[in-house]
N, C-alpha and C positions, 0 to 999 in steps of 0.2 A: 387804359385797354393795357398797357406795360404789367401795371399791378396786378389784374388779373389773370392776365399771361402767364406771370411771374408765381404767381400762386397754384396754377392748374398745375404749370410744370412740375411745382414740387409736390404736389398730391400725386404724381402720377412716378415720381422717383420714390416716393415715399413707400407706394403699393408695390412697386417691383422691387424695392430692399425687401418689405414685409413677406412678399412672395418666394422671395430667395430664402429668407431665414429659417422660414416655414420647411420648405423642402428639404433645406439641410437637414432640420431637427427630423425631420421623417425618414432618410435616409440614415442618418446614426441609429436611430432607434431598431430599426430592420438589421442592421449590420449587429447589433448588441442580440437580437433575437436568435440570428443565424447562428452565431460564436459562443465558445463557453469562456470561462473563466483562461482556459489554457489556449486560447487563440485557434483551436480545431472546432472543425462541425459537431455536435453532439449527437448521438443516438440514446434513446432512454430506455430503449428494449428490445432483444432479437428480432430482427426482421420488422420493424417500425420505425417509422420517421420519430422525426423530435417531434415532440408535442407542442403547439402553438399556445400562445398566451390566452388567447379566444377559448380555445379547446379545454384549458386548464382552470381556466374561471367555471366554465359550464359545468365543469367535475364537479369543483369544489360547491359551487350555488345546487349542487343535484345531491349531495352529503357524500360524496366520495372521497375518501382518505388518500392524499396523496404522499408516496414515503418515498424521498429519493434516499438511494442507496450506492454509496462512491468508494471505486475501489481503483488503483491503478495499474492492474494488471491488461492484457489485453482480454479478448471476447474468449481465447481459449486457455486463458489462466485459471488455475484451480480455483481460486476467489471468486471468479467471474463465473464460472459455471456453476458454483455452490449459489451464488446469488441469484442467478437466474432459478437454480433449484427453488429455492426460497422464495422467488417472485411467484411461480405457479402454484408452491404448496398455501402461501397466505393468501392469494386471491382465490383459491378454490373453497379453504376451509371459512372465507367470510363471505362467497357468493357475490362477490366482484366488488363487495362495498371498499376494499381496497385495491389500490392503483400503486402497485410497487415498481419504480422504476429505476430499472438499474444503470448506470453512470460506467462505463470502464475506461481503461486506455488514459486515464489520467485526467478526464474532461473536467472534474470537478476541482481539480488541482494537484499536487503534490500531495505525499503522505501528512508532512507536517500541516498542510492546508485545509486536508480531508479532518484533524484530529482538531482544529481551531474551525472549521466551519461545521463539525457536529456540534464541539463546545458550545458558540454562541447560536446554533437552531438555524443556520442558511441550509445545513444538511442533516438531514434525519437521522442519518445511520450509516455506516462504512465497516469496511475492514482495512489496518492497517499494520505491519509490521510493527514488532516495540522498538523500533529504530529511532522514531520521534520523540516516543514519550517520556522517556527521564526527563527532557528539557519542562514538562508539565508536572509528573510523578515519580522522583526517583530511584522508587523502589523498583521501578522496570529496568533498573541497568544491569540488575543480577542477571537477567535473561542475554544479556550481553558478553557475560564473561565466555571466554573462549571453552572448552570442554569441561564445562559444566554441567550439560545433558548427554551421556552417552545413550540414554534409552528413554527413546522418546514416550514409549508406551508408559513409559512407569514415571516420565515425567505428565504426563497426560493425568494421572493419577494425582498427583500432588497440585496441580494447576486446577483443576477439578475440584479438589477440595478446599480445605478450610482456607490455608495459604495462599492458593490463588485468588478466591473469593477476596480475601482480605486488601490484594492486591488490585481487584480489579474495581471495591468498592472505594477506595482511596480517589478514583475518578472521578467520582462525586463533587471533588473540592474545584472540579472545572466546568460542574454542569452536566457531566459525560454518566451515562451507565454503561459499566464495563458489562455484557453479555454472558463471555465465556473466550475461550481461548481456543483460536483454529489453528490448523499446521502451516506452517511456512518451510520446513524444510531444514536438512542441514545445507551449510554452505562449502562450495569448497574451491581447488586456486586454479585457474586456467592461466596457460601462457605459450610462449612458442617453442619452450625448451621444457624437459622434464623438470618437475619439482617432487623428489622425494623426502629431500631431508630438510629442516627447518633451516640449514644455514642454505642452501641454496635460492630462497629467496634474498639472499643479503643483496643490497644494491638497486635492487629492481624496482620500478616505477608499478603500485598495484591500485587498480581502481578500486576504490571500497566504497560505501556508503559513506553519507556527511554522519556518523558516527562516533562519538568519542573514544569509546571503548576498543571498536575496532579498529580505528587509526592507531591507536596504541598500543593494539598489540601488534601488527605488522611494524611498527616504530623499533618495537622490543627485538622483533626478530632482524632489525638492519634493513627494512624494505623502507620506502618513501611512499606510507598512502596519499592516493590521488583522490577526493572524490569529484565524481563528474556521471550524470547521467547515464544510462547505458548506451542511450543513440552518440553521446559524446564520445564513450570510449571508445563506440569502432572505428570512428574515422581517426582519432588519437591514436591508436595502435598501430592503424596501416600507416600514419606521418611518422611513426617511430618515436611519439612522445610519451608513452608507456608502453610497457613491457607484458603487463597482464592484468588480471583483475579477480575478483571473489564473486561467486553467486550461488544460489538456488540451482540446482540441475535443472529446474521448471525455463527459468529464465535463461540460461545457457543455451537450452537447445531452442526456444521461440525467435531469442536472438540471432542465432547461427553465429554465436560467438567461436564456435569450434573451426570456423572457415578461417578466421583471425590467428585465434588460439587452439591450435590442434593439441595440445598437452593439457589434458585435465589430470587432476591429482585428487583422489578422494579422501582429502584431509578430514573432514567433518570439522573442522576448525570453529565453527559457530551454529549452535541449532537456533534456528528463530522461528517464535510463536508469531499468530498475528491475531490480536484481541479483534472482539467484534463489538463495536461501540454506538449506542443510541443517546441521541439528546433527551437527557433526565425530564426534561419538563415535558418535552412531547410524550416521550412513553409513558409518564403519569398522566396524561392527559387525554389517553385512547380510553375507549369504553371496555370497561371489562372483559367481554366479550372478544373485542378487536386485540384486546393485549394478551389475552388466552391463545389468541392465533398466531401473534406474530412471537410469542415465546416459543410454541410449539413447532411452527417453520423454523425459525433459526437455529433450533437443536438440532432438527433430521435435516438441516445443511452442513453444521458443524459437522455431525458425526460421518456425514458420506464425504465431505471434504477429507476429513483427518485418512479415512479407509483411502481415499483416493490419492491422498500424496503419498500414503504410505508404500503402497504400489508404483507410484510412478516411475521414481527415481531408477529403479531396476529396469523398467521399459525405455526411459530415454537413454538410458547407456548404452544396451543393446543398439538401438536406432543410432545412435552416434556414430557408433562403431562402424556401421553400415556404411555411413557418411565420412569416414575418413580418420574421427578420431582416436586419439590412443588414450587410455587410460592408465592411470600409475598408481597401487596400492601404497600407501605408506603405515609407519608404525606410530598409530594412534598415541601411544604412553611416550615415545621420543617427543612428538608435538606438542602434547601435555605438558611436559617438563620445562619445554624450550619456552613456554607461553607462562608458565606459572607466576613470573612476576608482576605480571598485569593485575593478578588478585592482591599485592602490596601496595599497588598505585591507587587502589580505592578502599582499604582498609577503614579509610574515615567515612565513606561515601556510603557503602552499601551494608548494609544489615547483615554481621555474620551469621544470624540464625536462619537469614533467606538462603544463605548460601550454603551452609550445612543441611538445611532442607534438599534441596537439591541435590546435593552431593551424595546424602545419604538417602539414595533414593531405594535400597532395599531394607 
């Protein structure tokens, strides 16, 4: 009797343990489905909730092609707005054969993670600044040099031509097809005090991108570059651990940087392009008609985004003036001379022919 009772109790205990284990696995899966790689709740398209796994499987079984497009900008950012326009266009051109899902706010990772995701095919396409690309293709480092591009329209002519295409083609070595260069705008310095001359940043701790050329540029000016996320900067500047920041105008506005750094200097020290990337194998696997629709929608989105960005800076300046921000004009030639030494640091890393091509925009 004791033996039977022991066996019966053991069986009961095993059943309970098995039930707890299965329950735990189920809860873990639910957490993964609800969260993105960055730990935030995902939203795939404007005004729509996250696509559930079962719904996505049903779409795949019905022959609908799912394309995930990633960007780090907020829903109101220029790149996001252009991707939403691309979504509308490609879904219209394919009569619903494509479900173009836009993931904003870095839901699929930061810019480096987006590049890596597109490279291995876990993300079909995305838009990133040129910041992380030199880690994969060194030629893109040329676009990070200070005061290289003084006229964005002429720069587009180069990026849309043979030189730009040759740069994009080199992304094929990491499994990526570079479609085109979108606009990311000029970058400006913000601080709690006026910055007009290059020596004004000496001794300042400046939040920068994690970009070698950018960081060395500010080191040359006597500042201490401090790479960090924009959300971290807002806290850091309030605590006094950093003094200033550099970014594109739309980011300065969206993140309300002027509330902590009301002085904005129109330095235009870097111009930032933003390549549109797509996984090369995925692109080639698309049926011809779908690929043509993809090309058409991407080109239209790129053209819209460039025009939008060109007009946006002046609108945002006027908006932020009304919110208390102060803007300071600078002598661009003075700043260009002060940062010329950065070119010497990279003479062995960046093809001089590329530098000359962008410098001789005329």
